C-alpha positions in Angstrom: -131.4 -125.0 8.1 -135.2 -124.6 8.3 -136.6 -121.2 9.1 -139.6 -121.5 11.4 -142.2 -118.8 10.9 -145.1 -120.3 12.8 -143.8 -119.1 16.2 -143.8 -115.4 14.9 -147.5 -115.3 14.2 -149.6 -113.9 17.1 -152.7 -115.4 18.4 -154.6 -112.3 17.3 -153.3 -112.8 13.7 -154.3 -116.5 13.8 -157.8 -115.6 15.1 -158.3 -113.0 12.3 -157.2 -115.5 9.7 -159.5 -118.2 11.1 -162.4 -115.7 11.1 -161.8 -114.6 7.5 -161.6 -118.3 6.5 -164.8 -119.1 8.2 -163.2 -121.4 10.8 -165.3 -120.1 13.7 -164.5 -122.7 16.4 -160.8 -122.3 15.7 -161.1 -118.6 16.0 -162.9 -118.9 19.3 -160.1 -121.1 20.6 -157.4 -118.6 19.6 -159.3 -115.8 21.4 -159.5 -117.9 24.5 -155.8 -118.7 24.3 -155.0 -115.0 23.8 -157.0 -114.1 26.9 -155.3 -116.8 28.9 -151.9 -115.6 27.7 -152.7 -112.0 28.5 -153.9 -112.6 32.1 -150.8 -114.7 32.8 -148.5 -111.9 31.7 -150.7 -109.3 33.4 -150.5 -111.2 36.8 -146.7 -111.6 36.6 -146.2 -107.9 35.9 -148.4 -107.0 38.8 -146.3 -109.3 41.0 -143.1 -107.8 39.6 -144.4 -104.3 40.6 -145.4 -105.6 44.1 -142.0 -107.2 44.6 -140.1 -104.1 43.5 -142.2 -101.8 45.6 -141.6 -104.1 48.6 -137.8 -103.9 48.0 -137.9 -100.1 47.9 -139.9 -99.9 51.1 -137.7 -102.4 53.0 -134.3 -101.0 51.8 -135.0 -97.3 51.8 -138.1 -96.8 53.9 -141.8 -96.4 53.3 -141.6 -92.7 52.6 -139.1 -93.5 49.8 -141.8 -95.7 48.3 -144.2 -92.8 48.2 -141.6 -90.8 46.3 -141.2 -93.6 43.8 -145.0 -93.9 43.3 -145.3 -90.1 42.7 -142.6 -90.4 40.1 -144.2 -93.4 38.4 -147.7 -91.8 38.3 -146.4 -88.5 37.0 -144.3 -90.3 34.4 -146.8 -92.9 33.3 -150.4 -92.6 34.7 -150.8 -88.9 34.0 -149.6 -89.2 30.4 -151.4 -92.4 29.4 -154.4 -92.5 31.6 -155.4 -89.0 32.8 -154.4 -86.8 29.9 -156.8 -88.4 27.4 -159.8 -87.8 29.7 -158.9 -84.7 31.7 -161.4 -82.5 29.8 -163.7 -85.3 28.7 -167.4 -85.7 29.4 -168.5 -87.7 32.5 -169.4 -90.8 30.5 -165.9 -91.0 28.9 -164.3 -90.8 32.3 -166.6 -93.6 33.7 -165.8 -95.7 30.6 -162.1 -95.2 31.0 -162.1 -96.4 34.6 -164.3 -99.3 33.7 -162.0 -100.2 30.8 -159.1 -100.2 33.1 -160.7 -102.7 35.4 -162.0 -104.8 32.5 -158.4 -105.1 31.5 -157.5 -106.2 35.0 -160.2 -108.8 34.8 -161.8 -107.3 37.9 -165.2 -108.1 39.3 -167.1 -104.8 39.5 -170.4 -103.1 39.0 -171.5 -99.5 38.2 -174.3 -97.5 39.8 -175.6 -94.2 38.4 -176.8 -91.4 40.7 -178.0 -87.9 40.0 -174.7 -86.2 40.7 -172.1 -89.0 40.6 -171.4 -92.5 39.3 -169.9 -95.2 41.5 -167.7 -98.1 40.3 -167.7 -100.7 43.1 -164.9 -103.3 42.8 -165.5 -106.5 44.7 -162.4 -108.2 43.4 -159.7 -106.0 41.8 -157.8 -108.2 39.3 -154.5 -106.8 40.4 -154.2 -105.8 44.1 -157.3 -107.7 45.2 -156.3 -110.8 43.4 -152.9 -110.9 45.1 -154.6 -110.5 48.5 -157.0 -113.3 47.6 -154.1 -115.5 46.7 -152.2 -114.7 50.0 -149.3 -112.9 48.3 -148.8 -110.2 50.9 -146.7 -110.3 54.0 -149.6 -110.3 56.5 -150.4 -113.9 55.5 -148.4 -117.1 55.7 -150.2 -118.8 52.8 -147.5 -117.8 50.3 -143.8 -117.3 50.8 -143.5 -114.3 48.5 -143.3 -111.0 47.8 -145.8 -108.2 48.6 -145.3 -105.9 51.5 -147.9 -103.9 53.3 -147.8 -100.5 55.1 -146.5 -100.7 58.6 -147.9 -97.3 59.5 -151.0 -95.3 58.4 -150.1 -92.6 55.9 -152.2 -90.3 53.8 -150.9 -92.2 50.8 -152.1 -95.5 52.2 -155.6 -94.3 52.7 -154.7 -93.6 56.3 -154.6 -97.3 57.0 -152.1 -99.9 58.2 -151.8 -103.1 56.2 -152.5 -101.6 52.8 -150.4 -103.4 50.2 -147.6 -101.3 48.7 -149.0 -102.2 45.3 -152.4 -100.8 46.2 -150.9 -97.6 47.5 -150.5 -96.3 44.0 -154.3 -95.8 43.9 -154.1 -93.6 46.9 -151.2 -91.6 45.5 -153.0 -91.2 42.2 -156.1 -90.0 44.1 -153.9 -87.4 45.9 -152.2 -86.2 42.7 -155.5 -85.9 40.7 -156.6 -83.3 43.3 -153.5 -81.2 42.4 -153.9 -81.5 38.6 -156.1 -79.2 36.5 -158.9 -81.6 35.8 -162.5 -81.0 34.8 -163.7 -83.8 37.0 -163.4 -85.0 40.6 -162.9 -88.5 41.8 -162.9 -90.0 45.3 -161.2 -93.4 45.7 -162.3 -95.5 48.6 -160.1 -98.4 49.7 -161.5 -101.8 50.7 -159.5 -105.0 51.6 -161.9 -107.1 49.5 -160.5 -110.3 51.1 -159.5 -111.3 54.6 -156.2 -112.8 55.6 -157.4 -116.2 54.7 -158.3 -115.1 51.2 -162.0 -115.2 51.8 -164.2 -112.5 50.2 -165.6 -109.9 52.6 -167.9 -107.0 52.1 -165.2 -104.3 51.8 -165.0 -103.3 48.1 -162.9 -100.6 46.6 -164.9 -97.8 45.1 -164.4 -95.0 42.6 -166.9 -92.1 43.1 -166.9 -90.1 40.0 -168.7 -86.8 40.4 -170.5 -85.1 37.5 
């Protein structure tokens, strides 16, 4: 028997070892591989969520999906995302939302105004990416998985055709208004891409008030 240890070593560990040994090009290659691996896993998890949310909505009804999203956000988002910034300074809040979309590999830009900051997302790396790739049921370019709202609800930004995945942003926006936070955020939904997957001038925005 031969015990193989090379498969246990992470790309991060390999990159650190290469840096410490002065193997710069090798380290850069490991970093690129790590990023590629991350985004592959990230995209599949987004699609898992979209598929599961579609199952809930189809089997139990769209209102049941809202209940599931409320549970999810209270259980995960509030604890891991909101609690660390709920009493933080404005810049920390802006940075947190920016970090979230850097992690999504989103395309976005930030504009600073006197009384608020706006994050404009021209291609969200999760919900927007799936729309760009035709992975919702209002397109025929892909045979899968993502459902969209059949009615306009407060939790779908009062719009028809919002992906069940993207609805979590609307539910989060709603719940943040109920929580005891030191800041106020308005979330504005935009399709970002048309039914053919072509970019359109409908970005999503976070308006973070000072």
